DRENSE-667371 format. One record per residue (C-alpha): x, y, z. Coordinates in pm, whole numbers, plus 50000, padded with zeros to 5 digits. Last residue first. Example, Ala and Ser with C-alpha at 12.3 -4.5 7.8 and 13.67 -1.06 7.14 Angstrom:
513674989450714512304955050780
//
This chain:
493634967546582495224943446826498644949746677498044987346682497104985747049500184965147133502474988246938501035019247108501275003547454504884993647385505695029147269504085044447578505985020647807509255028247629508695065647676508235061148052511285038948076513355064947894512075091648132513125070248427516535065648262517005103348251515995106448616518435078548705521265096648526520445128948708520735111149043517575106349246516645131949513516185124849882514915152250115511195144250108509805167050376506465171650208505985146949925505535160949575509015176249583511275158049342511135124349519507345124649510507375133449141509735104449074507475080449263504365091949076505955091748731507455057148780504125045248921502185058148618504575041648373504125008348555500365013848556500055020048182502504992348095500774965948305497324976548182498404974547819499734938947850496744925848047497904889548027500954867248067503614886247871502864917748073504284903048392507524889948243508174921248038507494943848339509754923748568512534923248309512174960748248512474968848618515524946248659517164961948353516494996648491518244987548816521274975248618523675001848749522784992549107522495021349352518755016749378516465044549497514695051549166514375015049064513285004049410510535030249425509355020549076509384983249159507474987749485504875010549327504734986249036503774957149263501114977049451499384994449160498694962548960495064973248890494295009748954493875021649315491045022649568492315029649918494025012050208496405030750439498335006050649501745021550708503324989250831504024955150679506254929050842507844902850622508514867350734511934851750784511574847451162513934876751230511724901451038512514920050714510224949950745508244966650467506895002050484509945021250363510684993350114507474999649914503804992449975502605028349986498865028449907498044993850037495534985949768491794982649712490574969249378487884948149541487094911649471488364895149157489834909948839488974944848960487964970148693489985001948745492554997248472489684987048242488855024248220491435027947944490345060247774491845083948033495045063248057495475066047682494815103447671497085109847969499885090247800499555109647477499695142347671502695129347862504555122347541504055158447425504665178147748508385173047791509365160948136512145171848373512105209848397511485209448773508055225448726507545199248455507995171448708505605187048958502965193948691503255158148564502665145648917499555167348951498175155048619498705118248691497275122449041494045138048919493365111848656494415083548887492255096049175489225099948949489515064748810490285048449144487355065749314484975055849033486135019549048485845019649428482255032549417481245006149165482924979049373481194991249691477774990349525478454954849405479624944849752476524959349915474344939549675476294907949751475914913750127472184917350090472024884949892474124867250156471814879650431468664870150246470084836250148470674827750513474114823450660473264836451008469694824750951470804788550963469954782351329473004768251511474524733851456477454743951238479454768751446480614741951686478534754551974479634763552327478954800752328482584807852231482094785351930479114805951815481154837851847483984822951643481494813751370479994848551378483454864151359484284842651059481034853550892481754890150967485324886250829484254871150496484224904350308487784910050423488894880450210489664901849905491924923850119493714893150252494214879349901495644912849790498044912650084499034877149995499744887049636501904915349768503714889349980504614870249665505844901249485507964909249791509574874849786510394878349416511874912849479513984898949762515384871749537516194896749260517934921049499516404955649498515464958249866518844945849989518544963650324517954998450464514755003650262513774968550375513354982550724514834958250974512654937951205510964935351541507394947951523506764973051803503614965552001500654987251897499185021551970497165042251721496695077751842493885103151885491595076852040488215066351900489395032151778490735023352123494335012752174495824977752175496534978251804497954948551613500384962651359501324937651085503404906151052502974883850748501204851050675497664864750721495674854551032492254863750883490744876951208493844898751256493014916650931489644926751073491354943251370493854959651136491124974350916489074986151212492075004951355493085019051016489685035950969490935071851014487975095751051489295110551377492735116451220495685096351342498855100251546501065069451565502395051951873504775022751839505775001952140508944986552278509124966352600511864974052854509644972353162509755010253202508285014252852510275020352535508465041952283508865043851907507215073251736505015079651435503795113151298506905123151104506805091350899509925079250716511325071250963510265063751320510555092851563512005083551905509965090052219512275105252487512945080652768510675077753071507825056452949504835042453133502275020952951499125014153150496865019852845495595053452969499215060453063500095058352694497685086452608498965108752886502585103352782501815109552417499975142052496502835152152727505365146552449503205166052205503065195652444506785193952511507385197252138509115169751943
//
């Protein structure tokens, strides 16, 4: 860390009455996040952010919903150059048994809770109104009804519809662009033949249903994998790295599974991935599950092979070969399913 950055951090923390003397410690995997210990012995996290970053508002709204997992709760101002929050005690899942069957089941459950929280964001203004009414001495039910009037609800519904259309378009264009860029990275490393990827791109291009939300928005935590999940002392998970954007359906669970598959040292990591995919796709949305699982394998492998700046880890050659086999299997299963439906 440069002396200039250290002084910027010190000045920012002093604005919030936090004094630190020890060198701020970088928090992996981010290069823009540091842990700070103040003179009272309390730990904090400070993270640099862009002016247009909306993470602060997201986390404040999330706190209104009281979700059953730990997450950053900022004490800084939304306009500041950094996000500051108390350090969440826990061990990174990337350093733990992230690919154990029981852990995977727990993670899949918490992913469902994240999705439920994102769907519930639309209710935050109503909850805040109710809390405001209580703070003024009312019970939230005996005030004038205009706060929940039909006009307001109708306006909100129209805004939601516009937001859903925008999110679907963003998800579609992001997926198209990302699929191509990841393929380019893999081919530049001599890893992927062009033919099966061309078929995949054609299928993912035609399958717009990937971007249609089942309920609520199709917004996702964009990196919900073991590097952003904490195993906390109270048995709950902690979730950090809150960047929320429109993504195709099922993106979060298959991002976790693809990351775990590529980083696992277990010889049966591919078996675990296939079992999860078979179980999920047997319920409904068979094609969507296979399209997104294949996409996440490609994306995570491309990141490991150079898509992400500063990514020093590379999967073993055997794992890369198995990833390609998984990709081909997904295409074949999609083809069989489509032919069976035809």
